C-alpha positions as CSV (number, residue, x, y, z in Angstrom):
1,M,9.9,-17.0,-16.2
2,H,9.4,-17.2,-20.0
3,R,9.9,-21.0,-19.9
4,Q,7.2,-21.4,-17.2
5,H,4.7,-19.0,-18.6
6,L,3.4,-17.9,-22.0
7,I,3.9,-14.1,-21.9
8,H,1.8,-12.0,-24.3
9,C,2.9,-8.3,-24.7
10,S,1.2,-5.8,-26.9
11,G,1.3,-2.0,-27.3
12,R,5.0,-1.6,-26.7
13,G,5.2,0.8,-29.7
14,H,3.6,3.5,-27.5
15,Y,6.8,3.6,-25.4
16,R,9.5,5.8,-26.7
17,P,12.8,5.9,-24.7
18,G,14.7,9.1,-24.2
19,R,12.0,11.1,-22.6
20,P,10.5,11.3,-19.0
21,T,7.9,8.5,-18.9
22,L,5.7,7.3,-16.0
23,I,4.5,3.7,-16.7
24,I,1.4,3.1,-14.5
25,T,0.4,-0.5,-13.9
26,N,-1.9,-2.5,-11.7
27,H,-0.3,-5.0,-9.3
28,R,-1.1,-8.7,-9.3
29,R,2.1,-10.7,-8.5
30,D,5.6,-10.1,-7.3
31,T,6.8,-10.9,-10.8
32,D,5.2,-7.7,-12.3
33,G,8.3,-5.6,-12.1
34,P,10.6,-8.0,-13.9
35,L,7.9,-8.5,-16.6
36,V,7.6,-4.8,-17.2
37,A,11.4,-4.5,-17.4
38,T,11.5,-7.3,-20.0
39,M,8.8,-5.6,-22.1
40,L,10.4,-2.2,-22.0
41,L,14.0,-3.4,-22.7
42,A,13.8,-4.4,-26.4
43,R,16.0,-7.5,-26.9
44,K,18.3,-8.0,-29.9
45,G,19.8,-11.4,-29.7
46,L,21.4,-11.8,-26.3
47,R,21.5,-8.1,-25.6
48,F,19.0,-5.6,-24.3
49,T,18.7,-2.2,-25.8
50,G,17.4,1.1,-24.4
51,P,17.7,2.5,-20.9
52,L,17.1,0.4,-17.8
53,P,13.8,1.8,-16.3
54,H,13.6,2.8,-12.7
55,F,11.3,0.9,-10.4
56,V,9.6,1.5,-7.0
57,A,9.5,-1.4,-4.6
58,R,8.6,-2.1,-1.0
59,E,11.3,-0.7,1.4
60,D,11.8,-3.9,3.4
61,L,13.1,-5.5,0.2
62,M,16.4,-3.8,1.1
63,R,16.5,-4.7,4.7
64,P,18.4,-7.7,6.1
65,G,16.1,-10.5,7.0
66,F,13.7,-9.9,4.0
67,L,14.4,-13.2,2.4
68,R,13.7,-15.1,5.6
69,R,10.3,-13.5,5.9
70,Y,9.5,-13.8,2.2
71,M,10.5,-17.4,1.6
72,T,7.8,-18.8,3.9
73,S,7.4,-22.1,1.9
74,W,11.1,-22.9,1.9
75,P,12.8,-25.3,4.4
76,D,13.9,-23.5,7.6
77,W,17.6,-24.3,7.1
78,I,17.5,-22.5,3.7
79,R,15.7,-19.6,5.2
80,T,18.2,-19.4,8.0
81,L,21.1,-19.7,5.6
82,V,20.0,-16.8,3.3
83,G,17.9,-15.0,5.9
84,W,20.4,-12.2,6.8
85,F,21.7,-11.7,3.3
86,S,20.9,-8.1,2.1
87,L,19.5,-7.5,-1.3
88,A,20.1,-3.8,-1.1
89,R,23.1,-3.5,-3.4
90,F,21.7,-5.8,-6.0
91,V,18.3,-4.1,-6.2
92,R,19.9,-0.6,-6.2
93,A,22.0,-1.7,-9.1
94,M,18.8,-2.6,-10.9
95,N,17.4,1.0,-10.5
96,V,15.0,0.0,-7.7
97,H,14.0,2.7,-5.3
98,P,12.5,2.0,-1.9
99,M,9.0,3.1,-0.9
100,R,7.8,2.8,2.7
101,R,4.4,1.0,3.1
102,F,3.2,1.5,6.7
103,S,1.0,-1.6,6.8
104,E,4.0,-3.8,6.1
105,Q,6.4,-2.5,8.6
106,T,7.3,-5.0,11.3
107,L,7.7,-4.0,14.9
108,G,11.4,-4.5,14.6
109,E,11.5,-2.0,11.7
110,V,9.5,0.5,13.6
111,L,11.8,0.2,16.6
112,D,14.8,0.7,14.3
113,D,13.3,4.0,13.2
114,V,12.5,5.0,16.8
115,Y,16.1,4.3,17.8
116,Q,17.6,6.2,14.8
117,T,15.3,9.2,15.2
118,F,14.9,9.6,19.0
119,G,17.6,7.5,20.5
120,D,17.5,4.8,23.2
121,L,14.1,5.6,24.8
122,P,12.5,3.7,27.6
123,L,10.4,0.9,26.1
124,D,7.3,1.7,28.1
125,E,7.4,5.3,26.7
126,V,7.1,3.8,23.2
127,L,5.0,0.7,23.2
128,K,1.5,-0.2,24.5
129,P,1.7,-2.0,27.9
130,A,0.7,-5.4,26.4
131,W,3.7,-5.3,24.1
132,V,6.1,-4.2,26.8
133,A,4.9,-7.2,28.7
134,R,5.5,-9.6,25.8
135,F,9.2,-8.5,25.6
136,R,9.6,-8.9,29.3
137,R,8.2,-12.5,29.3
138,M,10.9,-13.4,26.8
139,S,13.7,-11.8,28.7
140,P,16.2,-13.8,30.8
141,R,15.8,-11.2,33.5
142,E,12.6,-10.9,35.5
143,D,12.2,-7.2,34.7
144,G,13.0,-7.6,31.0
145,P,14.4,-5.0,28.6
146,H,13.9,-1.5,29.7
147,R,15.0,0.4,26.5
148,V,14.6,0.2,22.8
149,R,18.2,-0.7,22.0
150,E,18.1,-3.9,24.0
151,A,14.6,-4.8,22.7
152,R,16.0,-4.8,19.1
153,S,18.3,-7.8,19.8
154,R,17.8,-11.1,18.1
155,R,16.7,-12.7,21.3
156,Y,13.3,-11.1,20.7
157,W,13.1,-12.0,17.0
158,S,9.7,-13.6,17.2
159,V,8.2,-10.4,18.6
160,L,10.1,-8.1,16.4
161,E,8.7,-9.9,13.3
162,S,5.2,-9.0,14.3
163,P,3.4,-7.2,11.4
164,Y,1.6,-3.8,11.7
165,G,4.4,-2.5,13.8
166,L,3.0,1.1,14.1
167,R,-0.1,-0.3,15.8
168,R,2.0,-1.6,18.7
169,L,3.0,2.0,19.7
170,N,1.1,3.8,22.3
171,L,-1.0,6.6,21.0
172,S,1.1,9.4,22.4
173,F,4.3,8.2,20.9
174,F,2.6,7.3,17.6
175,R,1.6,10.9,17.2
176,R,5.1,11.9,18.0
177,L,6.6,9.6,15.4
178,K,4.0,10.1,12.6
179,P,5.5,13.4,11.1
180,Y,8.9,11.7,10.8
181,E,7.4,8.7,9.0
182,R,5.7,11.0,6.5
183,Q,8.9,12.9,5.9
184,T,10.6,9.7,5.0
185,V,7.9,8.9,2.4
186,V,8.0,12.4,0.9
187,A,11.8,12.1,0.6
188,Q,11.4,8.7,-1.2
189,I,8.9,10.1,-3.6
190,G,11.3,13.0,-4.3
191,E,14.0,10.6,-5.2
192,V,11.8,8.9,-7.8
193,A,10.5,12.3,-9.1
194,Q,14.1,13.3,-9.6
195,Q,14.6,10.4,-12.1
196,L,11.6,11.7,-14.1
197,Q,13.0,15.2,-14.1
198,Q,16.2,13.8,-15.5
199,G,14.3,12.2,-18.4
200,Q,14.3,8.6,-17.1
201,P,11.4,6.1,-17.5
202,V,9.8,5.0,-14.2
203,H,7.5,2.1,-13.4
204,F,5.1,3.0,-10.6
205,V,2.1,1.1,-9.0
206,P,-0.5,3.6,-7.8
207,E,-2.0,0.9,-5.4
208,G,1.3,0.4,-3.8
209,A,0.8,-3.3,-3.1
210,I,-0.5,-6.5,-4.7
211,S,-4.3,-6.7,-4.8
212,P,-5.3,-9.1,-2.1
213,D,-8.6,-10.0,-3.6
214,G,-8.4,-9.3,-7.4
215,R,-10.1,-5.9,-7.1
216,S,-8.4,-2.5,-7.7
217,G,-7.3,-0.8,-4.5
218,R,-7.1,2.8,-3.5
219,F,-4.4,5.0,-5.2
220,R,-1.7,6.2,-2.9
221,E,-0.8,9.9,-2.6
222,G,2.5,9.4,-4.3
223,T,0.8,8.9,-7.7
224,H,-0.4,12.5,-7.8
225,R,2.9,13.8,-6.5
226,L,4.8,12.1,-9.3
227,L,2.4,13.5,-11.9
228,K,2.9,17.0,-10.6
229,A,6.7,16.6,-10.4
230,G,7.2,15.1,-13.8
231,G,7.3,18.3,-15.7
232,P,5.5,19.4,-18.9
233,D,7.1,16.8,-21.1
234,L,6.1,13.8,-18.9
235,A,4.6,10.9,-20.8
236,V,2.1,8.8,-18.9
237,L,1.5,5.3,-20.2
238,P,-1.0,2.8,-18.7
239,L,0.0,-0.9,-18.7
240,G,-2.5,-3.6,-17.7
241,I,-1.2,-6.8,-16.3
242,L,-3.2,-10.0,-15.9
243,Y,-2.4,-13.6,-15.0
244,D,-4.4,-16.6,-16.4
245,D,-3.1,-19.3,-14.0
246,V,-6.1,-21.3,-12.7
247,T,-5.1,-24.2,-14.9
248,L,-2.9,-27.3,-15.1
249,Q,-1.6,-26.1,-18.4
250,Q,1.0,-23.4,-19.0
251,P,0.0,-20.2,-17.2
252,R,-0.5,-17.2,-19.5
253,I,0.4,-13.6,-18.6
254,F,-0.9,-10.6,-20.6
255,L,0.8,-7.1,-20.6
256,V,-1.2,-4.6,-22.6
257,M,0.2,-1.0,-23.0
258,G,-2.1,1.8,-24.0
259,E,-1.7,5.1,-25.7
260,E,-0.2,8.1,-23.9
261,L,-2.6,9.9,-21.6
262,H,-2.5,13.6,-22.5
263,G,-3.3,16.2,-19.9
264,V,-3.6,13.9,-16.9
265,R,-0.9,15.7,-15.0
266,G,-2.8,19.0,-15.2
267,R,-5.9,17.8,-13.5
268,D,-6.9,17.6,-9.9
269,R,-6.2,14.4,-7.9
270,A,-9.7,12.9,-8.3
271,E,-9.9,13.5,-12.0
272,S,-6.4,12.2,-12.7
273,E,-7.1,9.1,-10.6
274,R,-10.3,8.4,-12.4
275,E,-8.6,8.7,-15.8
276,L,-5.8,6.4,-14.7
277,R,-8.2,3.8,-13.4
278,E,-10.2,3.8,-16.6
279,A,-7.1,3.5,-18.7
280,L,-5.9,0.5,-16.7
281,S,-9.3,-1.2,-16.7
282,A,-9.6,-0.9,-20.4
283,R,-6.3,-2.9,-20.8
284,Q,-7.3,-5.9,-18.7
285,V,-7.5,-9.0,-20.9
286,L,-10.5,-11.3,-20.4
287,T,-9.3,-14.8,-19.8
288,L,-10.9,-18.2,-19.3
289,S,-9.7,-18.3,-15.7
290,Q,-11.8,-15.3,-14.9
291,V,-15.0,-16.2,-16.7
292,A,-14.9,-19.9,-15.7
293,S,-14.2,-19.1,-12.0
294,A,-17.1,-16.7,-11.8
295,L,-19.5,-19.1,-13.5
296,L,-18.3,-22.1,-11.5
297,L,-18.7,-20.3,-8.2
298,D,-22.2,-19.3,-9.2
299,R,-23.5,-22.4,-11.0
300,A,-21.8,-25.3,-9.2
301,A,-23.1,-24.6,-5.7
302,P,-22.7,-27.4,-3.2
303,E,-26.3,-28.5,-3.8
304,R,-26.1,-28.7,-7.6
305,N,-23.9,-29.8,-10.4
306,V,-22.6,-28.1,-13.6
307,T,-21.4,-29.8,-16.7
308,A,-18.4,-29.0,-18.8
309,A,-20.6,-28.3,-21.8
310,E,-22.7,-25.8,-19.8
311,L,-19.6,-24.1,-18.6
312,D,-18.1,-23.9,-22.1
313,C,-21.4,-22.5,-23.5
314,Q,-21.6,-19.8,-20.9
315,V,-17.8,-19.0,-21.1
316,A,-18.2,-18.5,-24.9
317,G,-21.3,-16.3,-24.3
318,Q,-19.8,-14.1,-21.7
319,A,-16.6,-13.7,-23.8
320,E,-18.7,-12.7,-26.9
321,T,-20.7,-10.2,-24.9
322,L,-17.7,-8.5,-23.3
323,Q,-15.8,-8.4,-26.5
324,A,-18.7,-6.6,-28.2
325,L,-18.6,-4.1,-25.4
326,G,-14.9,-3.4,-26.1
327,S,-13.0,-5.7,-23.7
328,P,-9.6,-7.1,-24.9
329,L,-10.0,-10.9,-25.2
330,D,-7.6,-13.8,-24.9
331,P,-7.5,-15.0,-28.5
332,L,-8.0,-18.7,-27.5
333,L,-11.5,-17.8,-26.2
334,E,-12.5,-17.1,-29.8
335,E,-11.6,-20.6,-31.0
336,S,-13.9,-23.4,-29.7
337,A,-11.3,-26.2,-29.8
338,R,-8.6,-24.1,-27.9
339,R,-11.2,-22.8,-25.5
340,R,-12.4,-26.3,-24.6
341,D,-8.8,-27.5,-24.2
342,R,-8.2,-24.6,-21.8
343,L,-11.4,-25.3,-20.0
344,E,-10.2,-28.9,-19.5
345,G,-7.0,-27.5,-17.8
346,F,-9.2,-25.3,-15.6
347,L,-11.4,-28.2,-14.5
348,G,-8.3,-30.4,-14.0
349,F,-6.8,-27.7,-11.7
350,C,-10.0,-27.6,-9.6
351,L,-10.1,-31.5,-9.3
352,R,-6.4,-31.8,-8.4
353,Y,-6.6,-29.3,-5.6
354,N,-9.9,-30.8,-4.3
355,L,-11.9,-27.7,-5.0
356,M,-14.7,-29.7,-6.6
357,V,-15.7,-33.3,-7.3
358,A,-16.9,-35.0,-10.5
359,E,-20.4,-36.3,-9.9
360,G,-23.4,-37.4,-12.0
361,G,-21.8,-36.4,-15.3
362,G,-21.0,-32.9,-14.0
363,Y,-19.0,-31.1,-11.3
364,R,-19.9,-29.9,-7.8
365,L,-18.0,-27.5,-5.7
366,R,-16.5,-28.6,-2.4
367,P,-16.5,-26.2,0.5
368,E,-12.7,-25.9,0.0
369,G,-13.4,-24.2,-3.4
370,V,-15.4,-21.4,-1.8
371,G,-12.5,-19.8,0.0
372,Q,-11.4,-16.2,0.5
373,P,-9.7,-14.6,-2.5
374,D,-5.9,-15.2,-2.5
375,P,-3.6,-15.1,-5.6
376,W,-1.2,-17.6,-4.0
377,S,-3.4,-20.4,-2.8
378,P,-5.3,-22.8,-5.2
379,A,-8.6,-22.3,-3.4
380,G,-8.2,-18.6,-3.2
381,R,-7.4,-18.3,-7.0
382,L,-11.0,-19.1,-7.9
383,R,-12.5,-16.2,-5.9
384,Y,-9.6,-14.0,-7.0
385,A,-10.2,-14.6,-10.7
386,A,-14.0,-14.2,-10.2
387,N,-13.5,-10.8,-8.6
388,E,-11.3,-9.8,-11.5
389,F,-14.1,-10.8,-13.8
390,A,-16.7,-8.9,-11.7
391,E,-14.7,-5.7,-11.9
392,L,-14.0,-6.1,-15.6
393,A,-17.6,-6.7,-16.5
394,A,-18.7,-3.8,-14.3
395,F,-16.3,-1.5,-16.1
396,W,-17.5,-2.4,-19.6
397,G,-21.2,-2.2,-18.5
398,H,-22.1,-5.9,-18.8
399,P,-25.9,-5.7,-19.3
400,D,-26.6,-9.0,-17.5
401,F,-24.0,-8.7,-14.8
402,R,-24.4,-7.7,-11.2
403,S,-21.4,-9.1,-9.2
404,A,-19.3,-12.2,-9.3
405,S,-18.4,-12.3,-5.6
406,P,-19.4,-9.6,-3.2
407,R,-17.4,-9.9,0.0
408,G,-19.1,-12.5,2.3
409,S,-21.1,-14.0,-0.5
410,R,-21.7,-17.7,-1.2
411,P,-22.0,-19.6,-4.5
412,G,-25.4,-18.9,-5.9
413,D,-25.7,-15.4,-4.4
414,S,-24.2,-13.8,-7.5
415,M,-24.5,-13.7,-11.2
416,T,-28.1,-15.0,-11.0
417,A,-29.1,-12.6,-13.8
418,I,-26.7,-14.2,-16.3
419,A,-28.6,-16.5,-18.7
420,P,-26.9,-19.2,-20.6
421,H,-25.9,-18.2,-24.1
422,A,-26.7,-20.5,-27.0
């Protein structure tokens, strides 16, 4: 990770091992957890010092078959080879605790819970008729599987891998299962809270999942439960994480830890959530990827061009404005030579992945560059980074800023109030 990325950490001095500590972060990539661990575990030579923090991760990480579902870009034979290897022992040894996220449960995982909780029920008592029919179409018998146990066999793998498993239940049975699902989550939160009560550091993501569009998501109920369960000595530390990876150059990752938040655990849920959000937003570093993506999506609409000089001038102006308002800044934005070099890497990224074309001494966006936000696809990264910029500018009260990319917008619909800075 350190060889592939330039990782910038600041504020670690706010973290003091040996006391119950809740480290709250936003969530941008699957690598967030390992990065936090590296930051908290001070390294001396080849050894790490200090206690290994505890982490909260998606529950299916510990289920057999996770690697097959996760490694979607790998060859099928590799996915098949490692697909049924369980990571449970390894991640448990790394102080990782499971947390159920209902939206990510597959139908197979839901049927496992049904079988363990209620036994081998008739399938038509559990599922919607359309999903019972799907199982029966795949069965070697004309009448298909009748009960949950048989439906859980590997023969029906393609159906069992269907996402949003709880939505496949009929309404009556969903209401019957719902209390047991909630009890599971409460028990999992209790397991994490116990670590805090024992004086351990815990890394927790209030949003519960990677942001799909670059914006902050809603906070889960578990955040407030952990704040209440942590005890009077609980230290709450905000840690902002941001990736600058819309580039052909070495990606940069910023981790910025803030001062301890005093009194947040004694407030009601709405007040504590507001303070946590503000603390995380204040520690988001402004990068060239964010500013250039937002400006490019606005200025280089399919019907007009934008030049590198125009982009550089506006990137410098936006960075100067937001820095004056208090936003942390990637240092290279302050140096014109390094900023232009980074901009060259950004433009090269867009050209390599056919997001824009060089034309008439400038650049024009292709339709492929105006995709939906997605942190993993090249086209989606532009919109993702632009959304990060929109949220950051709104937090700091950018005087000329309206929105980098409202959902459903097109280039040219946003940021029209931003004037070029000389």
